[in-house]
C-alpha positions in Angstrom: 0.0 0.0 0.0 1.0 3.6 -0.3 1.9 5.7 2.7 0.2 9.1 2.7 1.3 12.3 4.4 -1.4 14.7 5.4 -0.9 18.3 6.5 -2.8 18.4 9.9 -3.2 22.1 9.8 -5.3 21.8 6.7 -6.4 18.2 6.5 -5.0 18.1 2.9 -2.8 15.4 1.4 0.7 16.5 0.8 2.7 13.5 -0.3 2.4 9.8 -1.3 5.2 7.3 -0.7 5.3 4.0 -2.5 5.9 1.0 -0.1 8.8 -1.2 -1.0 8.1 -4.9 -1.7 9.2 -7.7 0.5 12.2 -8.6 -1.7 13.5 -5.0 -1.5 12.8 -5.0 2.3 14.9 -8.1 2.8 17.7 -6.7 0.6 17.7 -3.5 2.6 18.2 -5.4 5.8 20.9 -7.5 4.2 22.6 -4.4 3.0 22.7 -3.0 6.5 24.3 -6.2 7.7 27.0 -5.9 5.0 27.6 -2.3 6.0 28.0 -3.4 9.6 30.9 -5.7 8.7 33.0 -2.7 7.7 31.4 0.1 9.9 32.0 -1.8 13.1 35.7 -2.2 12.3 36.3 1.6 11.9 37.8 3.4 14.8 35.4 5.5 16.9 37.3 8.6 15.8 36.7 7.7 12.1 33.0 7.2 12.7 32.9 10.6 14.5 34.0 12.4 11.3 30.9 11.4 9.5 28.6 12.0 12.4 30.0 15.5 12.9 29.3 16.1 9.2 25.7 15.1 9.6 25.4 17.5 12.5 26.7 20.3 10.3 24.3 19.4 7.6 21.4 19.6 10.0 22.4 23.1 11.0 22.8 24.1 7.4 19.4 22.8 6.4 17.6 23.7 9.6 14.9 25.9 8.1 14.1 23.4 5.3 13.9 20.5 7.7 11.9 22.4 10.2 9.4 23.4 7.6 9.0 19.8 6.5 8.3 18.8 10.1 5.8 21.5 10.5 4.0 20.6 7.3 3.9 16.9 8.0 3.0 16.7 11.7 1.9 20.3 12.7 4.7 21.3 15.1 4.9 25.1 15.4 7.8 26.3 13.3 9.9 27.8 16.2 9.6 24.4 18.0 10.6 22.6 14.9 13.7 24.6 14.4 14.7 24.0 18.0 14.2 20.3 17.4 16.6 20.2 14.5 19.2 22.1 16.6 18.8 19.5 19.4 19.4 16.7 16.9 22.7 18.3 15.7 23.7 18.6 19.4 23.1 14.9 20.1 25.2 13.9 17.1 28.0 16.2 18.3 27.7 14.9 21.8 28.3 11.3 20.9 30.9 12.1 18.3 32.9 13.8 21.0 32.3 11.4 23.9 31.7 7.9 22.5 35.3 6.9 22.8 35.2 7.7 26.6 31.8 6.0 27.0 33.0 2.8 25.4 36.5 2.5 26.6 37.5 -0.8 28.2 37.1 -1.1 32.0 39.7 -2.9 34.1 38.0 -4.7 37.0 39.9 -6.1 40.0 39.2 -9.8 40.5 41.0 -13.1 41.3 42.4 -13.1 37.7 45.6 -11.3 36.8 43.6 -9.1 34.4 39.8 -8.7 34.0 38.4 -6.5 31.2 34.9 -5.4 30.4 34.7 -4.4 26.8 31.7 -2.8 25.0 31.4 -4.2 21.5 28.7 -3.5 18.8 25.9 -6.0 18.2 25.0 -5.5 14.5 21.9 -4.1 12.8 19.5 -2.4 15.2 15.9 -1.7 14.2 14.4 1.7 15.3 10.6 2.0 15.3 10.0 5.7 15.9 7.0 7.9 16.6 5.6 11.0 14.8 5.5 13.5 17.7 9.2 14.4 17.6 9.9 13.1 14.1 13.6 14.1 14.0 14.6 14.1 17.6 13.4 10.6 18.4 15.3 9.2 15.5 18.6 11.0 16.2 18.3 10.4 19.9 18.3 6.6 19.1 20.6 6.7 16.1 23.5 8.9 17.3 24.7 6.5 20.0 24.1 3.4 18.0 26.1 4.5 15.0 28.9 5.7 17.2 28.9 2.3 19.0 29.5 0.7 15.6 26.0 -0.6 15.0 24.1 0.0 11.8 20.5 1.2 11.8 17.3 0.5 9.9 14.4 2.8 10.6 10.6 2.3 10.5 9.1 5.7 11.1 5.4 6.5 11.6 3.5 6.4 8.4 2.4 10.0 8.7 6.0 11.2 9.0 7.5 9.2 6.2 8.8 12.4 4.5 10.8 13.2 7.7 12.2 9.6 7.6 13.3 10.0 4.0 14.9 13.4 4.8 16.8 11.9 7.7 18.3 9.3 5.4 19.3 12.0 3.0 21.1 13.9 5.8 23.3 10.9 6.5 23.9 10.2 2.8 24.9 13.8 2.3 27.3 13.5 5.2 29.0 10.7 3.3 28.1 7.7 5.5 28.7 4.4 3.6 25.7 2.9 2.0 23.6 0.8 4.4 24.9 2.3 7.6 21.5 4.1 8.0 18.5 3.1 6.0 14.9 4.2 6.0 12.3 1.4 5.3 9.2 2.7 3.6 6.8 0.0 4.8 3.5 -0.2 6.6 3.2 -1.5 10.1 2.2 -5.0 9.0 5.7 -5.6 7.8 7.4 -4.8 11.1 7.2 -8.3 12.5 9.0 -9.7 9.5 11.9 -7.3 10.2 11.9 -8.1 13.9 12.2 -11.8 13.2 14.9 -11.5 10.6 18.0 -13.1 12.1 20.1 -10.2 11.0 18.3 -7.8 13.4 20.1 -7.9 16.8 18.1 -5.3 18.7 14.9 -3.2 18.6 14.3 0.3 20.0 10.7 1.4 20.1 9.2 4.7 21.2 5.4 4.8 21.2 2.3 3.6 23.0 2.3 1.0 25.7 -0.3 -1.0 23.8 1.9 -1.3 20.7 5.0 -1.8 22.9 3.5 -4.9 24.4 2.8 -6.4 20.9 6.4 -5.7 19.8 7.8 -7.0 23.1 6.0 -10.3 22.5 7.3 -10.5 18.9 10.9 -9.7 19.9 10.8 -12.0 22.9 9.8 -14.9 20.7 13.2 -14.6 18.9 15.2 -13.4 22.0 16.0 -9.9 20.7 17.3 -7.2 23.0 14.9 -4.3 23.3 14.6 -0.8 24.6 11.1 0.5 25.0 10.2 4.2 25.7 6.4 4.0 26.0 3.6 6.2 27.2 3.5 8.4 30.3 1.1 10.2 32.5 3.6 12.3 34.3 2.6 13.7 37.8 3.7 17.1 38.8 3.5 17.5 42.5 3.2 21.1 43.7 4.0 21.3 47.4 2.5 24.0 49.7 5.7 26.0 49.9 6.2 26.3 46.1 6.1 29.5 44.1 2.7 28.9 42.7 2.9 31.5 39.9 6.2 30.3 38.7 5.1 26.6 38.9 2.0 27.4 36.9 3.9 29.2 34.1 6.5 26.4 33.8 3.9 23.7 33.7 1.5 25.4 31.3 4.3 26.1 28.9 5.5 22.5 29.1 2.0 21.1 28.7 1.0 23.1 25.6 4.3 22.6 23.9 3.9 20.4 20.8 0.1 20.6 21.3 0.5 18.4 24.4 1.8 15.5 22.2 4.7 14.6 24.4 5.3 11.5 26.5 6.9 13.5 29.3 4.4 16.4 29.2 2.9 17.3 32.7 -0.4 15.4 32.4 -1.5 15.3 36.1 -1.0 18.4 38.2 -1.3 17.4 41.9 -1.8 20.2 44.5 -3.0 20.1 48.1 -6.4 21.5 48.9 -4.7 24.3 50.9 -3.2 25.7 47.7 -5.5 24.4 45.0 -7.5 27.7 44.5 -4.3 29.8 44.3 -2.6 27.4 42.0 -5.6 27.0 39.7 -5.9 30.8 39.4 -2.3 31.1 38.1 -2.8 28.1 35.8 -5.8 29.8 34.1 -3.9 33.1 33.8 -1.0 31.4 32.0 -3.2 29.1 29.9 -5.2 32.0 28.5 -2.1 33.4 26.8 -2.1 30.3 24.5 -4.1 30.0 21.3 -4.6 27.6 18.4 -3.1 29.0 15.2 -1.4 28.1 12.0 1.9 26.4 12.9 4.0 28.3 10.4 3.6 31.5 12.3 6.7 32.4 14.3 4.8 33.7 17.3 5.0 32.6 20.9 2.3 30.5 22.6 0.9 28.9 19.5 -0.8 25.5 19.8 -0.6 23.7 16.5 -2.9 20.9 15.3 -2.8 17.3 16.6 -0.9 15.2 14.1 -3.8 13.1 12.7 -7.5 13.2 12.7 -7.8 9.9 14.6 -5.7 11.3 17.3 -8.0 14.3 17.5 -11.0 12.0 17.8 -9.4 10.0 20.6 -8.4 13.1 22.6 -11.8 14.7 22.2 -13.5 11.6 23.4 -11.2 11.4 26.5 -12.1 15.0 27.4 -15.8 14.5 26.8 -15.8 11.3 29.0 -13.9 13.0 31.8 -16.5 15.9 31.8 -19.4 13.4 31.8 -17.9 11.6 34.8 -17.6 14.9 36.8 -14.6 16.8 35.8 -15.2 20.6 35.5 -13.9 22.3 32.4 -12.7 25.9 33.2 -11.6 26.7 29.6 -11.5 25.1 26.2 -12.9 21.6 26.1 -13.8 21.7 22.4 -12.5 21.0 18.9 -11.3 24.3 17.4 -13.6 25.3 14.6 -12.3 25.5 11.0 -10.0 23.3 8.9 -7.3 21.1 10.4 -7.1 18.9 13.5 -6.9 21.6 16.3 -8.2 21.3 19.8 -8.6 24.3 22.1 -6.3 24.7 25.1 -8.1 23.1 28.0 -8.1 23.2 31.8 -9.9 20.5 33.8 -10.4 20.5 37.6 -12.1 18.1 39.9 -10.3 15.3 38.1 -10.7 11.9 39.9 -9.9 8.2 39.5 -12.1 6.5 36.9 -11.8 9.5 34.4 -9.6 9.3 31.3 -8.0 12.5 32.5 -6.8 10.7 35.6 -6.2 7.1 34.4 -5.1 7.5 30.8 -2.4 9.3 28.8 -4.0 12.4 27.3 -2.0 13.3 24.2 -3.2 16.8 23.6 -3.4 20.3 25.0 -5.3 19.6 28.3 -4.3 20.3 31.9 -5.7 18.1 34.6 -5.7 19.5 38.1 -6.0 16.9 40.9 -6.5 18.0 44.5 -4.8 16.0 47.3 -5.5 16.2 51.1 -1.8 16.7 52.0 1.7 16.0 50.8 1.5 12.3 51.6 -1.7 12.0 49.7 -0.1 13.9 46.8 2.7 11.4 46.5 0.2 8.5 46.7 -1.8 10.1 43.8 1.4 10.6 41.8 2.2 6.9 42.0 -1.4 5.9 41.4 -0.8 5.1 37.7 0.3 2.2 35.5 2.9 4.5 34.0 6.3 5.5 35.3 8.2 7.7 32.8 8.8 11.1 34.5 7.6 13.3 37.3 8.3 16.7 38.8 8.2 18.4 42.2 7.8 22.1 42.8 9.0 23.4 46.2 11.5 25.7 47.9 12.7 22.8 50.2 15.3 21.2 47.8 16.5 18.7 50.4 13.0 17.4 51.0 12.4 17.3 47.2 15.5 15.3 46.6 14.4 12.8 49.2 10.9 12.5 47.6 12.5 12.2 44.1 14.9 9.5 45.1 12.8 7.4 47.5 9.1 8.0 46.9 8.2 8.8 43.3 8.1 5.7 41.1 9.3 6.8 37.7 12.4 7.0 35.6 13.2 10.7 36.0 12.3 13.4 38.4 12.8 17.1 37.9 12.7 19.6 40.7 11.3 23.1 40.0 11.4 22.4 36.2 9.6 20.4 33.6 10.7 16.9 32.6 12.9 16.9 29.6 15.6 14.9 27.8 19.2 15.8 27.6 21.9 13.8 25.6 24.1 13.8 28.8 21.4 12.0 30.9 19.8 8.6 30.7 16.2 8.7 29.6 13.5 6.0 30.0 10.8 4.7 32.4 9.5 1.8 34.4 6.2 -0.2 34.5 3.9 0.5 31.5 6.3 3.2 30.4 8.9 0.7 29.2 12.4 -0.4 30.1 15.9 0.3 29.1 17.5 3.7 28.7 18.3 6.0 25.8 21.0 8.7 25.6 23.6 9.4 28.3 26.4 6.8 28.8 23.7 4.2 29.4 22.1 4.7 26.0 25.2 4.0 24.0 25.8 0.8 25.9 22.2 -0.6 25.5 22.9 -2.3 22.2 26.5 -3.4 22.9 27.8 -6.8 23.9 29.1 -6.1 27.4 31.9 -8.6 27.1 34.0 -9.9 30.0 37.6 -11.0 29.2 39.7 -12.6 32.0 43.4 -13.5 32.0 44.8 -16.0 34.4 
C-alpha cells in the first residue's frame, strides 16, 4: 500500500510514498548487515568524522527540515527549528564522547587481568513515533552509530517524509551505503523485520499498547529491546512552592507540541490548601495560548494534533472526563475550522475513573487533581500504570530530593522544572512506560555486547 502524508493544519494530502516490496525490504536489511561488517571495524574517531558532518548538515538545512516537520505533523515552526538544533547537538555529543563512554574497564578480580569491553551487536531496528519526528530518530541513532552498529528505521506512516529526509542527511554526510536506512513500509511488515535473524536489537518509542505487541514478537526470537512508552507524568506542587512560577513552567511545558509529548505534565497534583491559588495562576497562564497556523513564528501557538484519529481519541477522553464529573474551566472543544486543532483546555475536579486521571492524554489539556496533603499527593502521583517522568515544585530542595529518590516511582524526576531529555542524561521509564535507557552513557551501551575478558 502507499503511505500518505497529510498536513494536519489543513487536512489536505501533501505526499504519497510507495511502499517497498518484500524482496526489497529483505535486501535493505541484508545491505545494513553488509555495511555493519565494515562500519564496526572503523575506529570511533573515524565514525565521528561522518557523524559530525551530519550535525553540520542539520544546522545548514535547519529551516528546510523544520518546515518539513511543521507541514507533515503540525509542530509550530519555532519548536521545529529547535528540534533540528537539538538533533545536531546529540550527534556532536556522541561524536565527541563515544570513545570515553565505550573504553574498556579494568576490574579487580582473582584473575591477573579482567576487562569489560563494549562491542557493537550488529543491525538495530528503530521504530520511531511522529511527535518528535527528527529528535526521536537522532536520539536513538546517534549513540548506536557511534557504538559501531548500523540502523534500519521504521518511522510512523504520517512522517515518512521526515524519515526520507533523515536518510538524505546521513547520505549527504558521506556515510557508507547501508549504515543508516529508512524502510518505507506499513506496520504489517514490522514483525517480518523483527524476526529477521540479522536484526540484533529493537528500539521502540510509542504507546504502551503497541509496545506490548512488539515485546512479544521480539521475545519470541530473543531480541534485545529498549522501549520508551507512554506516560502520565505527575507534577507535585507542594505547599511552599512559588505557585505562579510553577503554573507558568507547567503550562508552557504542557502546551508545547500541542501536548503531544510522552513527558508532558499530564497530572498536576496540588493540596487543597493551595488548589485555589494554583488554579488561578494556571488559568492566567493558559489564557495566553491559542490555536493557530503552525508556520507563524509567534510565541504560545498551539498547532494541530498530528492526525484526525488522534484528535478524535483526545476529544473523546475530554468528553468522557467531563461526563464523569470533571469541570472544564476553559477550552474543552475542537477548534472550529479546517485542520485537527483542539482548544487549550483546563480541567479540575479530576478523579480516578476518568480518562483525564487514568489514561495518557496526548493533547493540550491540563488536569488538576487535589490532594489532602503531601502524603496524599505522593500517593496520587504513584497511582498510575505508567512511570516515565515526574516533577516536584517546592522551595525545600533537600525534601524534594528525598521524595524524588525514594518516593516517586518513575524513571526521572525534575525539581522546579519540567521533565525533559538531555543527551548527557539517561532517559526512560518503568512499568507500563517501558524499560531500558536512551541517551547518556547508558544509552550508547544498551545495544552493545558487554563482554568480559579474563586472563589467568
